[in-house]
PDB file of the backbone (N, CA, C, O) and the ligand in Angstrom, with CONECT records:
HET     ZN  A 101       1
ATOM      1  N   UNK A   1       8.203 -14.945  14.359  1.00  0.00           N
ATOM      2  CA  UNK A   1       7.138 -14.396  15.305  1.00  0.00           C
ATOM      3  C   UNK A   1       7.372 -12.943  15.591  1.00  0.00           C
ATOM      4  O   UNK A   1       8.500 -12.529  15.861  1.00  0.00           O
ATOM      5  N   UNK A   2       6.253 -12.114  15.531  1.00  0.00           N
ATOM      6  CA  UNK A   2       6.202 -10.892  15.894  1.00  0.00           C
ATOM      7  C   UNK A   2       6.345 -10.784  17.606  1.00  0.00           C
ATOM      8  O   UNK A   2       5.941 -11.692  18.332  1.00  0.00           O
ATOM      9  N   UNK A   3       6.780  -9.929  17.967  1.00  0.00           N
ATOM     10  CA  UNK A   3       7.139  -9.636  19.580  1.00  0.00           C
ATOM     11  C   UNK A   3       5.838  -9.143  19.896  1.00  0.00           C
ATOM     12  O   UNK A   3       5.278  -8.303  19.191  1.00  0.00           O
ATOM     13  N   UNK A   4       5.245  -9.717  21.110  1.00  0.00           N
ATOM     14  CA  UNK A   4       4.109  -9.118  21.746  1.00  0.00           C
ATOM     15  C   UNK A   4       4.338  -7.967  22.529  1.00  0.00           C
ATOM     16  O   UNK A   4       5.135  -8.092  23.459  1.00  0.00           O
ATOM     17  N   UNK A   5       3.821  -6.907  22.351  1.00  0.00           N
ATOM     18  CA  UNK A   5       4.172  -5.708  23.180  1.00  0.00           C
ATOM     19  C   UNK A   5       3.069  -5.659  24.211  1.00  0.00           C
ATOM     20  O   UNK A   5       2.156  -6.481  24.294  1.00  0.00           O
ATOM     21  N   UNK A   6       3.241  -4.664  24.946  1.00  0.00           N
ATOM     22  CA  UNK A   6       2.439  -4.141  26.121  1.00  0.00           C
ATOM     23  C   UNK A   6       1.379  -3.332  25.657  1.00  0.00           C
ATOM     24  O   UNK A   6       0.357  -3.130  26.313  1.00  0.00           O
ATOM     25  N   UNK A   7       1.616  -2.841  24.476  1.00  0.00           N
ATOM     26  CA  UNK A   7       0.667  -1.767  23.829  1.00  0.00           C
ATOM     27  C   UNK A   7      -0.793  -2.539  23.451  1.00  0.00           C
ATOM     28  O   UNK A   7      -0.801  -3.607  22.838  1.00  0.00           O
ATOM     29  N   UNK A   8      -1.877  -1.939  23.844  1.00  0.00           N
ATOM     30  CA  UNK A   8      -3.038  -2.765  23.427  1.00  0.00           C
ATOM     31  C   UNK A   8      -4.106  -1.476  22.858  1.00  0.00           C
ATOM     32  O   UNK A   8      -4.033  -0.322  23.279  1.00  0.00           O
ATOM     33  N   UNK A   9      -4.942  -1.878  21.978  1.00  0.00           N
ATOM     34  CA  UNK A   9      -5.751  -0.979  21.282  1.00  0.00           C
ATOM     35  C   UNK A   9      -7.131  -1.692  21.275  1.00  0.00           C
ATOM     36  O   UNK A   9      -7.265  -2.778  20.711  1.00  0.00           O
ATOM     37  N   UNK A  10      -8.204  -1.037  21.941  1.00  0.00           N
ATOM     38  CA  UNK A  10      -9.653  -1.534  22.200  1.00  0.00           C
ATOM     39  C   UNK A  10      -9.362  -2.963  22.804  1.00  0.00           C
ATOM     40  O   UNK A  10      -9.989  -3.931  22.373  1.00  0.00           O
ATOM     41  N   UNK A  11      -8.525  -3.086  23.685  1.00  0.00           N
ATOM     42  CA  UNK A  11      -8.275  -4.420  24.357  1.00  0.00           C
ATOM     43  C   UNK A  11      -7.494  -5.565  23.652  1.00  0.00           C
ATOM     44  O   UNK A  11      -7.193  -6.659  24.130  1.00  0.00           O
ATOM     45  N   UNK A  12      -7.222  -5.057  22.363  1.00  0.00           N
ATOM     46  CA  UNK A  12      -6.359  -6.048  21.499  1.00  0.00           C
ATOM     47  C   UNK A  12      -4.709  -5.617  21.622  1.00  0.00           C
ATOM     48  O   UNK A  12      -4.311  -4.467  21.437  1.00  0.00           O
ATOM     49  N   UNK A  13      -3.928  -6.649  21.935  1.00  0.00           N
ATOM     50  CA  UNK A  13      -2.613  -6.437  22.033  1.00  0.00           C
ATOM     51  C   UNK A  13      -2.075  -6.379  20.719  1.00  0.00           C
ATOM     52  O   UNK A  13      -2.249  -7.250  19.867  1.00  0.00           O
ATOM     53  N   UNK A  14      -1.389  -5.291  20.565  1.00  0.00           N
ATOM     54  CA  UNK A  14      -0.741  -5.048  19.279  1.00  0.00           C
ATOM     55  C   UNK A  14       0.682  -5.581  19.164  1.00  0.00           C
ATOM     56  O   UNK A  14       1.433  -5.570  20.139  1.00  0.00           O
ATOM     57  N   UNK A  15       1.059  -6.056  17.955  1.00  0.00           N
ATOM     58  CA  UNK A  15       2.255  -6.441  17.842  1.00  0.00           C
ATOM     59  C   UNK A  15       3.258  -5.432  17.083  1.00  0.00           C
ATOM     60  O   UNK A  15       2.795  -4.508  16.414  1.00  0.00           O
ATOM     61  N   UNK A  16       4.593  -5.628  17.202  1.00  0.00           N
ATOM     62  CA  UNK A  16       5.540  -4.671  16.920  1.00  0.00           C
ATOM     63  C   UNK A  16       5.676  -4.879  15.168  1.00  0.00           C
ATOM     64  O   UNK A  16       5.855  -5.975  14.636  1.00  0.00           O
ATOM     65  N   UNK A  17       5.557  -3.667  14.489  1.00  0.00           N
ATOM     66  CA  UNK A  17       5.787  -3.747  13.260  1.00  0.00           C
ATOM     67  C   UNK A  17       7.220  -3.925  12.728  1.00  0.00           C
ATOM     68  O   UNK A  17       8.129  -3.176  13.086  1.00  0.00           O
ATOM     69  N   UNK A  18       7.385  -4.879  11.914  1.00  0.00           N
ATOM     70  CA  UNK A  18       8.772  -4.966  11.367  1.00  0.00           C
ATOM     71  C   UNK A  18       9.398  -3.918  10.647  1.00  0.00           C
ATOM     72  O   UNK A  18      10.625  -3.848  10.577  1.00  0.00           O
ATOM     73  N   UNK A  19       8.534  -2.983  10.030  1.00  0.00           N
ATOM     74  CA  UNK A  19       8.988  -1.922   9.191  1.00  0.00           C
ATOM     75  C   UNK A  19       9.438  -0.808   9.894  1.00  0.00           C
ATOM     76  O   UNK A  19      10.557  -0.335   9.696  1.00  0.00           O
ATOM     77  N   UNK A  20       8.598  -0.326  10.751  1.00  0.00           N
ATOM     78  CA  UNK A  20       8.690   0.991  11.689  1.00  0.00           C
ATOM     79  C   UNK A  20       9.326   0.717  13.120  1.00  0.00           C
ATOM     80  O   UNK A  20      10.076   1.489  13.718  1.00  0.00           O
ATOM     81  N   UNK A  21       8.866  -0.588  13.579  1.00  0.00           N
ATOM     82  CA  UNK A  21       9.323  -0.691  14.930  1.00  0.00           C
ATOM     83  C   UNK A  21       8.443  -0.373  15.883  1.00  0.00           C
ATOM     84  O   UNK A  21       8.659  -0.610  17.072  1.00  0.00           O
ATOM     85  N   UNK A  22       7.311   0.225  15.420  1.00  0.00           N
ATOM     86  CA  UNK A  22       6.169   0.758  16.494  1.00  0.00           C
ATOM     87  C   UNK A  22       5.159  -0.335  16.780  1.00  0.00           C
ATOM     88  O   UNK A  22       4.833  -1.133  15.901  1.00  0.00           O
ATOM     89  N   UNK A  23       4.727  -0.369  17.850  1.00  0.00           N
ATOM     90  CA  UNK A  23       3.727  -1.558  18.262  1.00  0.00           C
ATOM     91  C   UNK A  23       2.409  -1.024  17.601  1.00  0.00           C
ATOM     92  O   UNK A  23       1.524  -0.614  18.351  1.00  0.00           O
ATOM     93  N   UNK A  24       2.257  -1.006  16.489  1.00  0.00           N
ATOM     94  CA  UNK A  24       1.156  -0.625  15.896  1.00  0.00           C
ATOM     95  C   UNK A  24       0.456  -1.835  14.763  1.00  0.00           C
ATOM     96  O   UNK A  24      -0.511  -1.642  14.025  1.00  0.00           O
ATOM     97  N   UNK A  25       1.156  -2.926  14.875  1.00  0.00           N
ATOM     98  CA  UNK A  25       0.826  -3.977  13.977  1.00  0.00           C
ATOM     99  C   UNK A  25      -0.418  -4.954  14.657  1.00  0.00           C
ATOM    100  O   UNK A  25      -0.198  -5.740  15.580  1.00  0.00           O
ATOM    101  N   UNK A  26      -1.689  -4.766  14.061  1.00  0.00           N
ATOM    102  CA  UNK A  26      -2.799  -5.360  14.519  1.00  0.00           C
ATOM    103  C   UNK A  26      -2.542  -6.991  14.346  1.00  0.00           C
ATOM    104  O   UNK A  26      -1.985  -7.447  13.347  1.00  0.00           O
ATOM    105  N   UNK A  27      -3.006  -7.794  15.417  1.00  0.00           N
ATOM    106  CA  UNK A  27      -2.761  -9.229  15.255  1.00  0.00           C
ATOM    107  C   UNK A  27      -3.643  -9.924  14.132  1.00  0.00           C
ATOM    108  O   UNK A  27      -3.271 -10.888  13.463  1.00  0.00           O
ATOM    109  N   UNK A  28      -4.709  -9.369  14.043  1.00  0.00           N
ATOM    110  CA  UNK A  28      -5.529  -9.803  12.608  1.00  0.00           C
ATOM    111  C   UNK A  28      -4.794  -9.628  11.509  1.00  0.00           C
ATOM    112  O   UNK A  28      -4.857 -10.472  10.616  1.00  0.00           O
ATOM    113  N   UNK A  29      -4.011  -8.555  11.391  1.00  0.00           N
ATOM    114  CA  UNK A  29      -3.302  -8.192  10.183  1.00  0.00           C
ATOM    115  C   UNK A  29      -1.918  -9.195  10.039  1.00  0.00           C
ATOM    116  O   UNK A  29      -1.542  -9.594   8.937  1.00  0.00           O
ATOM    117  N   UNK A  30      -1.320  -9.490  11.130  1.00  0.00           N
ATOM    118  CA  UNK A  30      -0.403 -10.399  11.156  1.00  0.00           C
ATOM    119  C   UNK A  30      -0.957 -11.842  10.806  1.00  0.00           C
ATOM    120  O   UNK A  30      -0.288 -12.643  10.153  1.00  0.00           O
ATOM    121  N   UNK A  31      -1.973 -12.060  11.191  1.00  0.00           N
ATOM    122  CA  UNK A  31      -2.510 -13.328  10.832  1.00  0.00           C
ATOM    123  C   UNK A  31      -2.698 -13.557   9.371  1.00  0.00           C
ATOM    124  O   UNK A  31      -2.631 -14.700   8.919  1.00  0.00           O
ATOM    125  N   UNK A  32      -2.920 -12.577   8.651  1.00  0.00           N
ATOM    126  CA  UNK A  32      -3.319 -12.646   7.297  1.00  0.00           C
ATOM    127  C   UNK A  32      -1.926 -12.504   6.526  1.00  0.00           C
ATOM    128  O   UNK A  32      -1.846 -12.488   5.298  1.00  0.00           O
ATOM    129  N   UNK A  33      -1.052 -12.422   7.226  1.00  0.00           N
ATOM    130  CA  UNK A  33       0.370 -12.474   6.475  1.00  0.00           C
ATOM    131  C   UNK A  33       1.241 -11.271   6.421  1.00  0.00           C
ATOM    132  O   UNK A  33       2.343 -11.322   5.874  1.00  0.00           O
ATOM    133  N   UNK A  34       0.777 -10.187   6.975  1.00  0.00           N
ATOM    134  CA  UNK A  34       1.490  -8.947   7.318  1.00  0.00           C
ATOM    135  C   UNK A  34       2.290  -8.814   8.367  1.00  0.00           C
ATOM    136  O   UNK A  34       1.821  -9.058   9.478  1.00  0.00           O
ATOM    137  N   UNK A  35       3.622  -8.412   8.236  1.00  0.00           N
ATOM    138  CA  UNK A  35       4.464  -8.314   9.423  1.00  0.00           C
ATOM    139  C   UNK A  35       4.736  -6.654   9.639  1.00  0.00           C
ATOM    140  O   UNK A  35       5.718  -6.291  10.287  1.00  0.00           O
ATOM    141  N   UNK A  36       3.904  -5.787   9.116  1.00  0.00           N
ATOM    142  CA  UNK A  36       4.127  -4.468   9.029  1.00  0.00           C
ATOM    143  C   UNK A  36       2.790  -3.904   9.253  1.00  0.00           C
ATOM    144  O   UNK A  36       1.807  -4.450   8.751  1.00  0.00           O
ATOM    145  N   UNK A  37       2.662  -2.572  10.163  1.00  0.00           N
ATOM    146  CA  UNK A  37       1.326  -1.989  10.299  1.00  0.00           C
ATOM    147  C   UNK A  37       0.755  -1.288   9.181  1.00  0.00           C
ATOM    148  O   UNK A  37       1.404  -1.103   8.151  1.00  0.00           O
ATOM    149  N   UNK A  38      -0.448  -0.884   9.335  1.00  0.00           N
ATOM    150  CA  UNK A  38      -1.256  -0.340   8.455  1.00  0.00           C
ATOM    151  C   UNK A  38      -0.544   0.996   7.753  1.00  0.00           C
ATOM    152  O   UNK A  38      -0.594   1.224   6.545  1.00  0.00           O
ATOM    153  N   UNK A  39       0.040   1.729   8.612  1.00  0.00           N
ATOM    154  CA  UNK A  39       0.640   2.834   8.140  1.00  0.00           C
ATOM    155  C   UNK A  39       1.747   2.439   7.097  1.00  0.00           C
ATOM    156  O   UNK A  39       1.866   2.977   5.996  1.00  0.00           O
ATOM    157  N   UNK A  40       2.488   1.498   7.552  1.00  0.00           N
ATOM    158  CA  UNK A  40       3.678   1.089   6.458  1.00  0.00           C
ATOM    159  C   UNK A  40       3.147   0.273   5.460  1.00  0.00           C
ATOM    160  O   UNK A  40       3.795   0.166   4.419  1.00  0.00           O
ATOM    161  N   UNK A  41       1.959  -0.397   5.596  1.00  0.00           N
ATOM    162  CA  UNK A  41       1.183  -1.059   4.422  1.00  0.00           C
ATOM    163  C   UNK A  41       0.603  -0.024   3.325  1.00  0.00           C
ATOM    164  O   UNK A  41       0.632  -0.263   2.118  1.00  0.00           O
ATOM    165  N   UNK A  42       0.132   1.025   3.831  1.00  0.00           N
ATOM    166  CA  UNK A  42      -0.325   1.976   3.048  1.00  0.00           C
ATOM    167  C   UNK A  42       0.825   2.567   2.265  1.00  0.00           C
ATOM    168  O   UNK A  42       0.839   2.617   1.035  1.00  0.00           O
ATOM    169  N   UNK A  43       1.659   2.953   2.945  1.00  0.00           N
ATOM    170  CA  UNK A  43       3.025   3.370   2.369  1.00  0.00           C
ATOM    171  C   UNK A  43       3.650   2.569   1.294  1.00  0.00           C
ATOM    172  O   UNK A  43       4.070   3.098   0.265  1.00  0.00           O
ATOM    173  N   UNK A  44       3.717   1.247   1.530  1.00  0.00           N
ATOM    174  CA  UNK A  44       4.185   0.462   0.505  1.00  0.00           C
ATOM    175  C   UNK A  44       3.208   0.340  -0.660  1.00  0.00           C
ATOM    176  O   UNK A  44       3.702   0.261  -1.785  1.00  0.00           O
ATOM    177  N   UNK A  45       1.774   0.313  -0.516  1.00  0.00           N
ATOM    178  CA  UNK A  45       1.013   0.120  -1.367  1.00  0.00           C
ATOM    179  C   UNK A  45       0.888   1.426  -2.425  1.00  0.00           C
ATOM    180  O   UNK A  45       0.408   1.377  -3.558  1.00  0.00           O
ATOM    181  N   UNK A  46       1.383   2.467  -1.828  1.00  0.00           N
ATOM    182  CA  UNK A  46       1.552   3.682  -2.562  1.00  0.00           C
ATOM    183  C   UNK A  46       2.786   3.524  -3.480  1.00  0.00           C
ATOM    184  O   UNK A  46       2.689   3.748  -4.686  1.00  0.00           O
ATOM    185  N   UNK A  47       3.770   3.196  -2.992  1.00  0.00           N
ATOM    186  CA  UNK A  47       5.072   2.787  -3.635  1.00  0.00           C
ATOM    187  C   UNK A  47       4.853   1.791  -4.765  1.00  0.00           C
ATOM    188  O   UNK A  47       5.423   1.973  -5.840  1.00  0.00           O
ATOM    189  N   UNK A  48       4.070   0.770  -4.575  1.00  0.00           N
ATOM    190  CA  UNK A  48       3.744  -0.200  -5.601  1.00  0.00           C
ATOM    191  C   UNK A  48       3.033   0.262  -6.686  1.00  0.00           C
ATOM    192  O   UNK A  48       3.324  -0.007  -7.851  1.00  0.00           O
ATOM    193  N   UNK A  49       1.978   1.050  -6.289  1.00  0.00           N
ATOM    194  CA  UNK A  49       0.979   1.865  -7.280  1.00  0.00           C
ATOM    195  C   UNK A  49       1.943   2.662  -8.172  1.00  0.00           C
ATOM    196  O   UNK A  49       1.827   2.687  -9.397  1.00  0.00           O
ATOM    197  N   UNK A  50       2.855   3.279  -7.524  1.00  0.00           N
ATOM    198  CA  UNK A  50       3.599   4.340  -8.382  1.00  0.00           C
ATOM    199  C   UNK A  50       4.498   3.570  -9.282  1.00  0.00           C
ATOM    200  O   UNK A  50       4.990   4.078 -10.289  1.00  0.00           O
ATOM    201  N   UNK A  51       4.691   2.452  -8.949  1.00  0.00           N
ATOM    202  CA  UNK A  51       5.519   1.233  -9.801  1.00  0.00           C
ATOM    203  C   UNK A  51       4.886   0.944 -11.103  1.00  0.00           C
ATOM    204  O   UNK A  51       5.495   1.032 -12.169  1.00  0.00           O
ATOM    205  N   UNK A  52       3.517   0.560 -10.977  1.00  0.00           N
ATOM    206  CA  UNK A  52       3.066  -0.096 -12.037  1.00  0.00           C
ATOM    207  C   UNK A  52       2.066   1.014 -12.743  1.00  0.00           C
ATOM    208  O   UNK A  52       1.733   0.839 -13.915  1.00  0.00           O
ATOM    209  N   UNK A  53       1.647   2.031 -12.083  1.00  0.00           N
ATOM    210  CA  UNK A  53       0.693   2.874 -12.749  1.00  0.00           C
ATOM    211  C   UNK A  53       1.414   3.955 -13.620  1.00  0.00           C
ATOM    212  O   UNK A  53       1.079   5.138 -13.560  1.00  0.00           O
ATOM    213  N   UNK A  54       2.486   3.472 -14.485  1.00  0.00           N
ATOM    214  CA  UNK A  54       2.892   4.526 -15.388  1.00  0.00           C
ATOM    215  C   UNK A  54       2.463   3.948 -16.820  1.00  0.00           C
ATOM    216  O   UNK A  54       2.673   2.812 -17.245  1.00  0.00           O
ATOM    217  N   UNK A  55       1.803   5.023 -17.466  1.00  0.00           N
ATOM    218  CA  UNK A  55       1.059   4.821 -18.777  1.00  0.00           C
ATOM    219  C   UNK A  55       1.479   5.909 -19.704  1.00  0.00           C
ATOM    220  O   UNK A  55       1.758   6.996 -19.197  1.00  0.00           O
ATOM    221  N   UNK A  56       1.556   5.770 -20.913  1.00  0.00           N
ATOM    222  CA  UNK A  56       1.869   6.717 -21.936  1.00  0.00           C
ATOM    223  C   UNK A  56       0.531   7.491 -22.320  1.00  0.00           C
ATOM    224  O   UNK A  56      -0.026   7.382 -23.412  1.00  0.00           O
ATOM    225  N   UNK A  57       0.133   8.220 -21.354  1.00  0.00           N
ATOM    226  CA  UNK A  57      -1.066   9.234 -21.534  1.00  0.00           C
ATOM    227  C   UNK A  57      -0.660  10.393 -22.577  1.00  0.00           C
ATOM    228  O   UNK A  57      -1.310  10.526 -23.614  1.00  0.00           O
ATOM    229  N   UNK A  58       0.360  11.171 -22.293  1.00  0.00           N
ATOM    230  CA  UNK A  58       0.866  12.211 -23.014  1.00  0.00           C
ATOM    231  C   UNK A  58       1.997  11.952 -23.742  1.00  0.00           C
ATOM    232  O   UNK A  58       3.087  11.987 -23.171  1.00  0.00           O
ATOM    233  N   UNK A  59       1.902  11.641 -25.168  1.00  0.00           N
ATOM    234  CA  UNK A  59       3.002  11.048 -26.036  1.00  0.00           C
ATOM    235  C   UNK A  59       4.142  12.264 -25.830  1.00  0.00           C
ATOM    236  O   UNK A  59       5.329  11.943 -25.890  1.00  0.00           O
ATOM    237  N   UNK A  60       3.844  13.387 -25.636  1.00  0.00           N
ATOM    238  CA  UNK A  60       5.008  14.464 -25.791  1.00  0.00           C
ATOM    239  C   UNK A  60       5.830  14.295 -24.628  1.00  0.00           C
ATOM    240  O   UNK A  60       7.047  14.438 -24.753  1.00  0.00           O
ATOM    241  N   UNK A  61       5.253  13.964 -23.339  1.00  0.00           N
ATOM    242  CA  UNK A  61       5.873  14.056 -22.109  1.00  0.00           C
ATOM    243  C   UNK A  61       6.381  12.592 -21.848  1.00  0.00           C
ATOM    244  O   UNK A  61       7.006  12.327 -20.821  1.00  0.00           O
ATOM    245  N   UNK A  62       6.095  11.641 -22.812  1.00  0.00           N
ATOM    246  CA  UNK A  62       6.613  10.195 -22.463  1.00  0.00           C
ATOM    247  C   UNK A  62       5.456   9.528 -21.257  1.00  0.00           C
ATOM    248  O   UNK A  62       4.245   9.733 -21.171  1.00  0.00           O
ATOM    249  N   UNK A  63       6.275   8.750 -20.480  1.00  0.00           N
ATOM    250  CA  UNK A  63       5.566   7.992 -19.584  1.00  0.00           C
ATOM    251  C   UNK A  63       5.009   9.066 -18.456  1.00  0.00           C
ATOM    252  O   UNK A  63       5.693   9.991 -18.019  1.00  0.00           O
ATOM    253  N   UNK A  64       3.786   8.813 -18.101  1.00  0.00           N
ATOM    254  CA  UNK A  64       3.148   9.989 -17.185  1.00  0.00           C
ATOM    255  C   UNK A  64       2.648   8.975 -15.925  1.00  0.00           C
ATOM    256  O   UNK A  64       2.118   7.880 -16.109  1.00  0.00           O
ATOM    257  N   UNK A  65       2.886   9.483 -14.815  1.00  0.00           N
ATOM    258  CA  UNK A  65       2.365   8.833 -13.632  1.00  0.00           C
ATOM    259  C   UNK A  65       0.821   8.969 -13.415  1.00  0.00           C
ATOM    260  O   UNK A  65       0.321  10.077 -13.221  1.00  0.00           O
ATOM    261  N   UNK A  66       0.091   7.850 -13.448  1.00  0.00           N
ATOM    262  CA  UNK A  66      -1.364   8.013 -13.468  1.00  0.00           C
ATOM    263  C   UNK A  66      -1.836   7.869 -12.000  1.00  0.00           C
ATOM    264  O   UNK A  66      -1.589   6.903 -11.278  1.00  0.00           O
ATOM    265  N   UNK A  67      -2.595   9.036 -11.643  1.00  0.00           N
ATOM    266  CA  UNK A  67      -3.098   9.068 -10.298  1.00  0.00           C
ATOM    267  C   UNK A  67      -4.625   9.198 -10.280  1.00  0.00           C
ATOM    268  O   UNK A  67      -5.262   9.032  -9.240  1.00  0.00           O
ATOM    269  N   UNK A  68      -5.209   9.504 -11.473  1.00  0.00           N
ATOM    270  CA  UNK A  68      -6.612   9.478 -11.713  1.00  0.00           C
ATOM    271  C   UNK A  68      -7.123   8.247 -12.505  1.00  0.00           C
ATOM    272  O   UNK A  68      -6.718   7.924 -13.622  1.00  0.00           O
ATOM    273  N   UNK A  69      -8.075   7.599 -11.771  1.00  0.00           N
ATOM    274  CA  UNK A  69      -8.742   6.447 -12.578  1.00  0.00           C
ATOM    275  C   UNK A  69      -9.251   6.785 -13.780  1.00  0.00           C
ATOM    276  O   UNK A  69      -9.230   5.969 -14.702  1.00  0.00           O
ATOM    277  N   UNK A  70      -9.718   7.897 -13.915  1.00  0.00           N
ATOM    278  CA  UNK A  70     -10.508   8.315 -15.062  1.00  0.00           C
ATOM    279  C   UNK A  70      -9.563   8.419 -16.257  1.00  0.00           C
ATOM    280  O   UNK A  70      -9.867   8.149 -17.419  1.00  0.00           O
ATOM    281  N   UNK A  71      -8.364   8.850 -15.815  1.00  0.00           N
ATOM    282  CA  UNK A  71      -7.294   8.808 -16.964  1.00  0.00           C
ATOM    283  C   UNK A  71      -6.979   7.332 -17.534  1.00  0.00           C
ATOM    284  O   UNK A  71      -6.616   7.159 -18.698  1.00  0.00           O
ATOM    285  N   UNK A  72      -7.125   6.452 -16.755  1.00  0.00           N
ATOM    286  CA  UNK A  72      -6.856   5.003 -17.113  1.00  0.00           C
ATOM    287  C   UNK A  72      -7.946   4.593 -17.998  1.00  0.00           C
ATOM    288  O   UNK A  72      -7.720   3.984 -19.043  1.00  0.00           O
ATOM    289  N   UNK A  73      -9.275   4.953 -17.558  1.00  0.00           N
ATOM    290  CA  UNK A  73     -10.302   4.529 -18.341  1.00  0.00           C
ATOM    291  C   UNK A  73     -10.403   5.297 -19.674  1.00  0.00           C
ATOM    292  O   UNK A  73     -10.944   4.707 -20.609  1.00  0.00           O
ATOM    293  N   UNK A  74     -10.011   6.359 -19.836  1.00  0.00           N
ATOM    294  CA  UNK A  74     -10.023   7.108 -20.977  1.00  0.00           C
ATOM    295  C   UNK A  74      -8.854   6.511 -21.825  1.00  0.00           C
ATOM    296  O   UNK A  74      -8.963   6.502 -23.052  1.00  0.00           O
ATOM    297  N   UNK A  75      -7.743   6.014 -21.215  1.00  0.00           N
ATOM    298  CA  UNK A  75      -6.711   5.362 -21.955  1.00  0.00           C
ATOM    299  C   UNK A  75      -7.169   3.858 -22.593  1.00  0.00           C
ATOM    300  O   UNK A  75      -6.833   3.479 -23.715  1.00  0.00           O
ATOM    301  N   UNK A  76      -7.963   3.118 -21.697  1.00  0.00           N
ATOM    302  CA  UNK A  76      -8.431   1.982 -22.317  1.00  0.00           C
ATOM    303  C   UNK A  76      -9.090   1.979 -23.636  1.00  0.00           C
ATOM    304  O   UNK A  76      -8.997   1.034 -24.419  1.00  0.00           O
ATOM    305  N   UNK A  77      -9.758   3.054 -23.863  1.00  0.00           N
ATOM    306  CA  UNK A  77     -10.666   3.290 -25.049  1.00  0.00           C
ATOM    307  C   UNK A  77      -9.681   3.086 -26.337  1.00  0.00           C
ATOM    308  O   UNK A  77     -10.113   2.786 -27.450  1.00  0.00           O
ATOM    309  N   UNK A  78      -8.381   3.277 -26.054  1.00  0.00           N
ATOM    310  CA  UNK A  78      -7.398   3.144 -27.215  1.00  0.00           C
ATOM    311  C   UNK A  78      -6.445   2.015 -27.203  1.00  0.00           C
ATOM    312  O   UNK A  78      -5.787   1.632 -28.170  1.00  0.00           O
ATOM    313  N   UNK A  79      -6.439   1.521 -26.013  1.00  0.00           N
ATOM    314  CA  UNK A  79      -5.698   0.245 -25.976  1.00  0.00           C
ATOM    315  C   UNK A  79      -6.430  -0.826 -25.856  1.00  0.00           C
ATOM    316  O   UNK A  79      -5.806  -1.884 -25.940  1.00  0.00           O
ATOM    317  N   UNK A  80      -7.779  -0.904 -25.652  1.00  0.00           N
ATOM    318  CA  UNK A  80      -8.747  -1.992 -25.579  1.00  0.00           C
ATOM    319  C   UNK A  80      -8.467  -2.751 -24.273  1.00  0.00           C
ATOM    320  O   UNK A  80      -7.833  -3.807 -24.278  1.00  0.00           O
ATOM    321  N   UNK A  81      -8.950  -2.194 -23.163  1.00  0.00           N
ATOM    322  CA  UNK A  81      -8.937  -2.937 -21.884  1.00  0.00           C
ATOM    323  C   UNK A  81      -7.081  -3.095 -21.557  1.00  0.00           C
ATOM    324  O   UNK A  81      -6.679  -3.674 -20.547  1.00  0.00           O
TER     325      UNK A  81
HETATM  326 ZN    ZN A 101       4.945   0.115  10.642  1.00  0.00          ZN2+
END
């Protein structure tokens, strides 16, 4: 159980984020299975994206971190989805 803090936002009592310890975890978010706040969630999402979004765009450079969706679309032409 997340600790219920005294901090409220728009009348909603925020819970304590397990990741950063700030009282920024929205109860709705907790209800759908998160125990960390939006900031930490975004941070993790970025980390995960960096993990799987590695594709051999430029052969000379080896694996390239893909940050542009259009790059991925272009790649699909050659890999077939
Ligand atoms: Zn957090």
